[in-house]
N, C-alpha and C positions, 0 to 999 in steps of 0.2 A: 508455417508462414515465414518467409525470409524478410528480415527487416534491414533497410538501408538507411544510412544517414548521409545526405548529400551524395547519394548514389554509390557510396561505399558500403559494401556488405558488412553488417554488424553481427548478425546471428540469425539462426532459424529456430523456430519454437513450435511445438505442438499446441494448438489453441482450439477453442470453439469458435467457428466462424461467426462473424458479426462484431461490430465496433472495432474493426481492424485498425482504423486510423487512430483511434484512441489508444489501442494497445501499443502501437508502434511509438507514438509520441510519448506515452507514459513510460514505456521501457527506456527510451533514450534519456528522459528526465531522471528517472529513478536510478539508472545505472551511471549517472554522472557524465554522460556522453556529450551533452549539450554545452557544458561550460557556462559561459555567460551569454551564449547565443540565444536568440529568439527563434521560435518555430514560425517560418513564413508560409508553410503549406505542407500538406500531406497528400500523397497520391499513390495510386496503384501503379506498379511496374513502370519505372522511368525510361525504359528503353523500347517499349512497344505497347501492344494492346493488353489491357488487363485480362481480357478473356484468354489470351494466348498462355497466361500463366495461371489460369483458373482462379484469379483473384488471391493468389498466394505470395505475392511480392509487394511490399509497401515501402515506399521511400519517404523519409521525413526530411524536409528541406529547411536549411537556415541560410541559404545564399552563400554557403561555403565558410560561414563564420564560426561554426562549431569546430573544435579540434578534429583532425583526421582520426577516425576511430581505428583501433586494432581489432580485426575480426576475431571472434572466438574460434578455437580450433575444433570445437565439437558443437553439436546442436544443443540448445537450451531445452530442457524437458519442460513440460507444462507445470510440473510440481516444484521445480527447483532451479535456481540459477547459481548464486554464490555458494549457498549452503555452508557458510562459515569458512570457505576456502581462503577468503581474504581476511587478514587480521583486523580486529576491531580498531586497532590503533591507526591503520591505514585509512579506514572510513572516517575516523574522527578528524583526520587532517584535511578531509574534503568537506565535511559538514560541521558547522558550528552547533553548540547546543541551542535548543529552542530559546527565544527571548522570554524574559519573565512576564511579558505582557500577553502571552497566549491565553486562550480560554482555559479555565480550570474546571474541567467537567466534574460535576458530582458523580461519584460511582453509581448512585441510584439511577441517575439519568441514562448513563451508558447501559446498565443492566436491562432497564425497562425498554430502551430504544432497540437493543439487540433482539430481545424477545418479540418486540412488536414488528420490526421490519424484516427480520430474516425468516419468518415463517411463511412469507410471501415470495416464493421462488418458483415462478412458472416453469422454468427449464428444469429445475431439480424435481419438481412435481411430475414431470413428464418423463424423466430419465432416471432419476435417483442417482446421478453420477456427476454432479457439478458443484462447484463452490460459489459462494456469493460474497461480494464486498459492498459495503454501503458507506458513504460519507454522510454524516449527519451534522446539523447545526447545534448551537448551544441549547436549544429547546428540545433536542432529541428529534427533530423532523428530518426525513431523508432529503439529501440534496441530489445525490447521484447513486444509483444502484446498478451493479453489473453482475453477470454470472459467467462462469467459464469452467472448463474441465480442470484447469490449473488454478490453484489458489492465488499464485503470484500474478498470473494473467489477469485475474478478476480485479486485483488491487491496481495493476497497471492501466486497466481500461478506466477505472474510476479517476485515477491520477490524470490520465491523458485527457479525459473529458474536462476536468478542472483546468488543466493546462491550456487547452484549446479555447476555453471560455475566458481565460485571463484571470482565473480565480485562485491562483497560487501566489504565495504560500498560504496553506489552509490552516492558519493560526487559530481560526475561530471554529474549527471543525474537528470531529473525531472520526476514526475509521473502525468499522465494525466488520469482523470476518467470521465465516462459518467453519473455519479450520483452526488448527493449532496456530499459536503466534510464533512463527519461525523467525530466525535472525533476519532473513531477507525481507519478510513482511514488515518488521519493525524498521529495517533500513530504508525500505521504500517509503514507509509513512514519514520517516525522519526527513528524507529528501524532499518530500512534498510539503512538509511543515505541519503535519497534523499534530494537534495538541495532545491526542490520546489515542490508544488502540485497545479495543476490546475483542476477545476471542472466546469461542465457545469451548475450546480445548486448552491444553497446557501450553505455556510458553517454554521455549528451550533456554538453557542457561545463557547462551550467547544473546538471545533476544532480550532477556532481563538486563544483562549488562549493557546492551546497546541502548535500551530504553532509559536507563539510569544516566548514561553518558549524554543522551540527548535531552535530559530533563523533560521526558515524555511520560504521561501517566499510561500504565499498562495493566490491564485486567485480563485474567484468564479464568477458565472453568465458569464461564457466565452461563448458569443454568438454574432454572426453577426459582428465579428471584435472588440468587446469591452469586457471589463471585470472589475470587482472590485478587487482592491488590498487590501486584509485584513491584511496581515502580510508581512513586507518588506523583512524579512530574515537577517535584521541587528540586532545583539544583543543589541545594545545601542540606538535603536529607528531608525526612518526613516529619513535619510539625505534629505535635501530639494530637491536635484536634482532627487529623484525618487518618490516624492509624486505624480506627474503626469507624466506618460511615454507614449509617442506617437510614432507612425510610420506610414508609408504609408498604412500599412494593418491592424493595431490594435492600441489600446489604452487601458490604464488602469488607474483607479483613486482610491484613498483611499476611504474606506467605513467602518465605525466602527460598522455597524449593524451586527446582528447575523442571 
């Protein structure tokens, strides 16, 4: 699918069809392309019939208020975008650390929510070949859930839905993913303002560093009622009382590995 911003080509990406407007809007937000502009509309193919392009061209509109984007020189794959190619210091110049008022998710809530929500993936059950991303509230209830062949696309679809609903920044929500916690997933969560990220697999070392810079809570290896806590979400380090968090259904421990 080709994504345009104010009719300027931004990139093309392999994706699972569906929630295309959310994917395009979410991508523009999480990649920092919108600046301070507000999305005023999203549409298929700004130059003709959507059917003529098989619904594979989507344009995000800001009325020309967004900075003119620089097109990527190659297609974005469904599994990866930046992949650490951009230095974390450059990202930090664009994104401020999360405010201290964001929700402080109990690791036990994240573990229980991930295991409860991510077992219900209709597309995965049918194909065995897609990832899921779920935004949850402070009680662990699902707010938005999306699936896609690309783990980053699933995240962008969730972010796009929240953006179009006027629900960003997501300071009172956490993001759950069925994949590893890559650098770009943490970056996208940071851009959307999520207070925490929990993943079923490992985070990369860059993801851990990014989460700590963002003051975002990051859990990995969320399986069978346990998880590793890689970043506490506290900007000044981990207070002693959250180094080990336990509950009747889940526990989390610190782990400095990558």
